[in-house]
N, C-alpha and C positions, 0 to 999 in steps of 0.2 A: 085460657090464653096460653099460647105456647111460650116456651123459653128457648133460648139459644145458648150454645156453648162454643167457645173457641179455645182450643188446646194446642200447645206446642212444647217442644223440648229444646234445651240448649245447655252447653257445658258451663258449669260454675254457678255458685250461689249468688255472687255479686251481680253478674249480668242478669240472672233470673229475677232478682229483687228489683233491679232497675227497670227491667221490662214490665214487671207487674205495676210498678209505680207509674210508668208511662201509660199503661192500659187504664188505670184508674182515672186518668184525665180525658179519656175518649168521650166522643159524642156519637151515638147515645152512650150514656154512662152505664158501665156494668153494675149489676146488683151485687156482685161479689167477685173478688180476684183472689186466687190462691197460688202459692208457690210450694212445691213439694220436691224433696230429693228423691230420685229414683234409686232405691237401695239395692242395686245390682252390681255395684262396683264400677259402673260406666262413667261416673262423674257427671251424669246428666241430671238436669232439674226440669220438672214439668211446671209450666205456667198456664193457668186456665182462668177463664172468666165466664160469667153467666150474664145474659142480657135479656131484657123484656122485649126488646125490638131487635130485628136482625142487625148484627154489627156491620160496620163499614169494612168491607173486604179489602178495599184499597189501603185503608189506614192499617189494617192488620198486616198486610203484605209489607208495607213500609216499615212497620215496627219490627217484624221478623227479620228483615234485611238489616236494619240498623243495629239490632242487638245480637246478630249472628245466630238466630234461632231457625229451626226448621219452619217451613210454611205451616200456618195454622190449619188445624182440622176443624171445620165448622160443622155444627150439627143443630138441627131443630129437635128439641126434646119433646117427647109426647107428654100430654097432660096426664098425670097420674095422681089419683087420690091415695096418698101414701098411708093415711090412717086406715082406710079400707083395706089396702094391701097388707098392712101389718096384721090387721085382724084376721085376714084369711091365711096368712103364711106363717106367722110366728106363734109358737106354743108358749105356755107359761114357763117360768124359770124356777127350778128347785135350787135353793141355796141354804143348805143346812136345815134349820127349823123353819126358814122363811119360804113362802110360796108367793112369787110375784106374778100378777095376772092382770088382764084388762077386764072390764065389766062383761065382755062377751064370753069370758071363761069363768065367770063367778061360780058356775055349777061344778067346776072341777077342783075346788079347794079341798085337799085331803083333810080328814079329821086330825086334830092334834097339831096342826101346823099354824104358824103365824102368817095370816094372810096380809099381803101388801098389794092393794089394788092401785095400779098406776096406769092411767090412760095414755096411750101413745098419742102424741100431738106433734106438731111441727117443731116444738121446742124441746121435747123430751121423748126418749125411746121407750123400750119395753123391759129393760133390765138384762138384756142379752149381752151388753158390752162387758168386757172383762173387768173393767174398773168397778162397775156396779156389783157384779157377781163377787169379786174379791172383797169389797167392803162388806157385803152381806155375810160372807163366810167368816170374816174377821169378827163381826158383831155376834155371829153364832157361837164363836169360841169364848166370848166374854161372859 
C-alpha cells in the first residue's frame, strides 16, 4: 500500500505549529504530522504529514494560503521493506568492547567482544544513531 507525503515551509514556529494542528484535523486524517525548524538561519519551519490515502489537494492549498506557507509538495512514496533495506545496507556497529549486529551478521562477531544482537524493526534501529553509540561507549568506560 503506498503512502503519501505533503510538505511545506513557512516562517516562524507558531504559524508552523498552528498549521500542523490544522492538518491533524484533515480528512483523510494523516498518520503523522511533524514540525521541524530548518537550521540554516532562514527562520523557516517545515511542516509535513503522511497519509495512507491521497490527501485532498484543495484543502492543502487552502491551508497553505491561510497560514502563509508555500504550496505543499505532494509525493507518493514507494513501498519499501525498511528491514530488508537495513539488512542490505548497514554494517554492524563497533562501540568499545560492544559489537552491535543483526542476526544476518551473527557470523561477523569478533572474538573477545560483547555481542549485542538487535534486530532492526519499524520501532528500533541498528545502533548507528549517535545516542546509541554514545551510551555504549559510556558503558564501555564503566
